[in-house]
C-alpha positions as CSV (number, residue, x, y, z in Angstrom):
1,M,82.7,12.9,133.7
2,L,85.0,15.6,132.2
3,R,87.8,13.1,131.7
4,F,85.3,10.8,129.9
5,L,84.2,13.6,127.6
6,K,87.9,14.5,126.8
7,W,88.7,10.9,125.9
8,L,85.5,10.7,123.9
9,A,86.5,13.8,121.9
10,V,90.0,12.2,121.3
11,A,88.4,9.0,120.1
12,L,86.0,10.8,117.6
13,L,88.9,12.9,116.3
14,L,91.1,9.8,115.8
15,W,88.1,8.1,114.0
16,A,87.6,11.2,111.8
17,L,91.3,11.1,111.0
18,Y,91.2,7.5,110.1
19,R,88.2,8.2,107.8
20,H,90.1,11.0,106.0
21,F,93.1,8.7,105.6
22,Q,90.9,6.1,104.0
23,E,89.5,8.5,101.7
24,A,93.0,9.7,100.6
25,A,94.2,6.2,100.1
26,R,91.3,5.3,97.9
27,G,91.8,8.3,95.7
28,D,94.8,9.3,93.5
29,F,96.7,10.7,96.5
30,W,100.0,9.2,95.7
31,E,99.9,10.1,92.0
32,S,99.0,13.7,93.0
33,M,102.0,13.7,95.4
34,A,104.4,12.8,92.6
35,A,102.9,15.5,90.4
36,A,103.2,18.0,93.4
37,W,106.8,17.2,93.8
38,Q,107.5,17.9,90.2
39,E,105.6,21.1,90.0
40,R,105.6,22.6,93.6
41,R,108.6,21.0,95.4
42,S,110.0,24.5,96.1
43,L,107.1,25.0,98.6
44,L,108.0,22.0,100.6
45,L,111.7,22.8,100.6
46,A,110.9,26.4,101.7
47,A,108.8,25.0,104.7
48,A,111.7,22.6,105.6
49,A,114.1,25.5,105.4
50,L,112.1,27.5,107.8
51,M,112.1,24.8,110.5
52,P,115.4,25.9,112.0
53,V,114.3,29.5,111.7
54,N,111.2,28.7,113.6
55,W,113.0,27.1,116.5
56,G,115.8,29.6,116.4
57,L,113.4,32.3,117.1
58,E,111.9,30.3,120.0
59,V,115.4,29.8,121.5
60,L,116.1,33.6,121.2
61,K,112.7,34.4,122.8
62,W,113.2,32.0,125.7
63,R,116.8,33.1,126.2
64,V,115.9,36.8,126.6
65,L,113.2,36.0,129.1
66,M,115.7,34.0,131.2
67,E,117.9,37.2,131.6
68,H,119.2,37.6,135.2
69,E,121.4,40.6,136.2
70,G,122.4,41.2,132.6
71,K,123.4,37.5,132.0
72,Y,121.7,35.1,129.6
73,P,122.0,31.3,129.3
74,A,124.4,30.2,126.6
75,L,122.8,29.6,123.2
76,G,123.6,25.9,123.5
77,R,121.9,25.5,126.8
78,S,118.9,27.4,125.6
79,F,118.7,25.2,122.5
80,R,118.8,22.1,124.7
81,A,116.2,23.4,127.0
82,V,113.8,24.2,124.2
83,M,114.3,20.8,122.6
84,T,114.0,18.9,125.9
85,G,110.8,20.7,126.7
86,L,109.5,19.9,123.2
87,S,110.2,16.2,123.5
88,L,108.1,16.2,126.8
89,S,105.3,18.4,125.5
90,V,104.3,16.5,122.4
91,F,102.3,13.9,124.2
92,T,101.0,16.0,127.2
93,P,97.8,18.1,127.2
94,A,98.4,21.9,126.7
95,R,102.1,21.3,126.4
96,V,102.5,21.1,130.1
97,G,105.7,18.9,129.7
98,D,107.4,21.9,128.3
99,Y,107.7,23.5,131.7
100,L,109.4,20.4,133.2
101,G,111.6,19.8,130.2
102,R,113.1,23.4,130.0
103,S,113.5,23.5,133.8
104,L,115.7,20.5,133.7
105,Q,118.1,22.3,131.5
106,A,118.0,25.6,133.5
107,G,121.4,25.1,135.2
108,P,122.6,28.0,137.4
109,F,119.7,30.2,136.4
110,G,117.2,28.1,138.5
111,K,114.2,26.0,137.7
112,W,111.8,28.6,138.7
113,R,113.2,31.2,136.4
114,A,112.9,28.6,133.5
115,V,109.3,28.0,134.4
116,R,108.7,31.6,134.5
117,A,110.3,32.3,131.2
118,T,108.3,29.4,129.6
119,F,105.1,30.7,131.1
120,L,105.8,34.3,129.8
121,G,106.5,32.8,126.4
122,Y,103.2,31.0,126.4
123,L,101.4,34.2,127.6
124,L,102.8,36.0,124.6
125,Q,101.5,33.3,122.4
126,W,98.0,33.5,124.1
127,L,98.0,37.2,123.3
128,L,99.0,36.8,119.7
129,M,96.3,34.1,119.0
130,P,93.3,36.4,119.6
131,A,95.2,39.4,118.2
132,L,95.5,37.5,114.8
133,G,92.6,35.1,115.2
134,L,89.7,37.3,115.9
135,P,90.2,39.7,112.9
136,A,90.6,36.5,110.9
137,W,87.3,35.2,112.2
138,C,85.6,38.5,111.2
139,L,87.2,38.1,107.7
140,L,86.3,34.5,107.0
141,K,82.9,34.3,108.7
142,N,81.7,37.9,107.9
143,L,81.1,38.7,111.6
144,L,81.9,42.4,110.8
145,P,81.5,44.3,107.5
146,L,85.2,44.5,106.8
147,S,86.8,44.8,103.4
148,N,90.0,43.0,102.5
149,T,92.0,46.3,102.9
150,A,90.5,47.0,106.3
151,V,91.5,43.6,107.8
152,P,95.2,44.3,107.8
153,V,94.5,47.5,109.7
154,F,92.5,45.5,112.2
155,W,95.5,43.0,112.5
156,A,98.0,45.9,113.1
157,F,95.7,47.5,115.7
158,S,95.3,44.1,117.4
159,L,99.0,43.5,117.4
160,L,99.7,46.9,118.9
161,L,97.2,46.1,121.6
162,A,98.8,42.7,122.4
163,A,102.2,44.4,122.5
164,A,100.9,47.0,125.0
165,L,99.4,44.4,127.1
166,F,102.6,42.3,127.2
167,L,104.9,45.2,127.9
168,S,102.8,46.4,130.8
169,L,103.1,43.0,132.6
170,S,104.5,44.7,135.7
171,R,101.2,46.7,136.1
172,W,99.0,43.6,135.9
173,P,97.2,43.0,139.3
174,V,99.2,39.8,140.0
175,H,99.8,40.7,143.7
176,R,96.1,41.4,144.2
177,L,95.2,38.0,142.8
178,L,97.8,36.3,145.0
179,S,96.5,38.0,148.1
180,L,93.0,36.5,147.3
181,F,94.6,33.0,147.1
182,K,96.5,33.6,150.4
183,K,93.3,34.0,152.2
184,R,92.5,30.4,151.3
185,D,96.1,29.2,152.0
186,V,95.7,28.0,155.5
187,R,92.5,26.2,154.8
188,L,93.9,24.5,151.8
189,R,97.1,23.3,153.5
190,D,94.9,21.8,156.2
191,E,92.4,20.3,153.9
192,A,94.4,19.0,151.0
193,P,95.8,15.8,152.7
194,H,92.4,15.0,154.3
195,T,90.0,15.7,151.4
196,M,87.8,12.7,150.8
197,G,87.2,13.3,147.1
198,F,90.0,12.8,144.7
199,G,89.0,15.6,142.4
200,E,88.8,18.1,145.2
201,S,92.1,16.9,146.7
202,L,93.8,17.3,143.3
203,K,92.2,20.8,142.9
204,N,93.5,21.9,146.2
205,K,97.0,20.6,145.6
206,F,97.1,22.4,142.3
207,L,96.1,25.6,144.0
208,L,98.8,25.2,146.6
209,R,101.4,24.7,143.8
210,M,100.1,27.8,142.0
211,M,100.4,29.8,145.2
212,A,104.0,28.6,145.6
213,F,104.7,29.6,142.0
214,G,103.1,33.0,142.5
215,E,105.2,33.5,145.7
216,S,108.3,32.8,143.8
217,L,107.3,35.2,141.1
218,Q,107.0,37.9,143.8
219,K,110.6,37.2,144.8
220,M,111.8,37.2,141.2
221,P,111.3,40.5,139.3
222,L,109.8,40.5,135.9
223,P,112.1,41.1,132.9
224,S,112.5,44.8,131.9
225,V,110.4,46.4,129.3
226,Q,113.3,46.3,126.9
227,H,113.6,42.5,127.3
228,L,109.9,42.0,127.0
229,A,109.9,44.1,123.8
230,K,112.7,41.8,122.4
231,A,110.8,38.8,123.4
232,F,107.6,40.1,121.7
233,G,109.5,40.7,118.6
234,W,111.1,37.2,118.5
235,G,107.7,35.6,119.5
236,S,105.8,37.5,116.8
237,G,108.3,36.6,114.2
238,R,108.2,32.9,115.2
239,Y,104.4,32.9,115.1
240,L,104.5,34.3,111.5
241,V,107.1,31.8,110.4
242,Y,105.1,28.9,111.9
243,S,102.0,30.0,110.1
244,L,103.8,30.5,106.8
245,Q,105.3,27.0,107.0
246,L,101.8,25.5,107.4
247,L,100.5,27.6,104.4
248,L,103.4,26.5,102.2
249,L,102.7,22.9,103.1
250,L,99.0,23.0,102.5
251,R,99.6,24.6,99.2
252,F,102.3,22.0,98.2
253,F,99.8,19.3,99.0
254,G,97.1,21.0,96.8
255,L,95.0,23.2,98.9
256,Q,93.8,26.0,96.6
257,V,93.9,29.1,98.9
258,G,95.3,32.5,98.6
259,V,97.9,34.1,100.9
260,L,95.5,36.3,102.8
261,E,92.8,33.8,103.1
262,G,95.3,31.1,103.9
263,L,97.0,33.0,106.8
264,A,93.7,34.2,108.2
265,G,92.4,30.6,108.2
266,I,95.5,29.3,109.8
267,W,95.3,31.9,112.6
268,L,91.6,31.2,113.1
269,I,92.5,27.5,113.4
270,F,95.2,28.2,116.0
271,L,92.7,30.4,118.0
272,V,90.0,27.8,118.3
273,Q,92.6,25.0,118.9
274,S,94.1,26.9,121.9
275,G,90.7,26.5,123.8
276,L,90.9,22.7,123.6
277,P,93.6,21.2,125.9
278,L,94.3,18.0,123.9
279,P,97.8,16.2,123.6
280,G,100.0,17.8,120.9
281,L,99.8,14.9,118.5
282,I,96.0,14.9,118.5
283,S,95.7,18.6,118.5
284,S,98.2,19.2,115.7
285,T,96.8,16.7,113.3
286,A,93.2,15.5,113.9
287,L,91.8,18.6,115.5
288,R,93.4,21.0,113.1
289,T,92.3,18.9,110.1
290,E,88.6,19.0,111.3
291,L,88.8,22.7,112.1
292,A,90.2,23.3,108.5
293,F,87.0,22.0,107.0
294,W,85.0,24.5,109.0
295,V,87.4,27.3,108.0
296,W,87.7,26.4,104.4
297,P,84.5,24.5,103.4
298,G,84.9,22.1,100.5
299,S,88.7,21.8,100.9
300,D,90.4,18.5,99.8
301,P,90.6,16.2,102.8
302,A,93.8,14.5,101.6
303,A,95.6,17.9,101.1
304,V,94.6,19.2,104.5
305,L,95.4,16.0,106.3
306,A,98.8,15.7,104.7
307,G,99.6,19.4,105.3
308,M,98.8,19.1,109.1
309,T,100.6,15.9,109.5
310,A,103.7,17.2,107.6
311,L,103.8,20.2,109.9
312,F,103.6,18.0,112.9
313,V,106.5,15.7,111.7
314,L,108.7,18.5,110.4
315,N,108.3,21.0,113.3
316,L,107.5,18.9,116.2
317,G,108.2,15.2,115.5
318,L,111.8,15.5,114.2
319,P,112.9,18.2,116.8
320,A,111.3,16.2,119.6
321,L,113.6,13.2,118.7
322,L,116.6,15.5,119.2
323,G,115.1,16.7,122.6
324,A,114.7,13.0,123.6
325,V,118.5,12.6,123.1
326,F,119.2,15.5,125.4
327,L,116.6,14.1,127.9
328,V,118.5,10.8,127.9
329,K,121.8,12.5,128.6
330,I,120.3,14.2,131.6
331,K,119.0,10.9,133.1
332,E,122.4,9.3,132.4
333,H,124.1,12.3,134.1
334,H,122.0,11.8,137.3
335,Q,122.6,8.1,137.5
């Protein structure tokens, strides 16, 4: 039933995307694009120039989280790992292919260390999303009586809280949670191969793999506070660059929105999107487009759709092609 609802949501989003595309095609979209290029092409060029900055910050973040005994993966290996993970994550729900892709390029640092570094990177992103998205929600939807000057203070406080949580990872009750899982370990190992229901069997196997991952984390110390702080800096910078890219593209395609309202809306879209584990292509285009109409009522469908699609092509589609080349080279090496 859950799978049916998921695919139904995908179908509805694709249908909505098609309707917006039809609306854009019927209007003067292409004429407006020619005018936008003449008047605002600097916005498009700036968004394109930020693409290597965005992925460079991601490479630096992942590399510092891969630290082992004072050693780091080479920048070239880190870049190949990030691109390979991207190529596998575009069409997988919640970017799960990213873990596999980066682990394939881990080399002597080990696949589990690559998985852990990738997980920590996503954990940082999950902390940034509510830290920036919740104040944005309060601003745009008037959940709290905040003025425009009070919202930046709210954002700063939320970022400090997110940083404190990320830097205190070693104090999180991971071992206590793992001990609860271990109480079920024997029963799960006995039941998983013999469970009658496919769903229950899949759940048990997933829990077994999570316990194996947790046990590997117990044997592998977390990065130091200094390395976590560096990762938080790189990750926060990348989140801001990525948001700025989307704002530049939306404004290039004609969305009339200010900087503060635009960034707040983008962070709110990212927050809501994070709770819906859809494939990257659907999530980054159709879902974000529909959420934009909720965030900015009355916005131009053609401008929003074009901006979201351009961000996907620029930041995910083109780099994913490069990652696919690295993936093919790995396959050829193992043959």
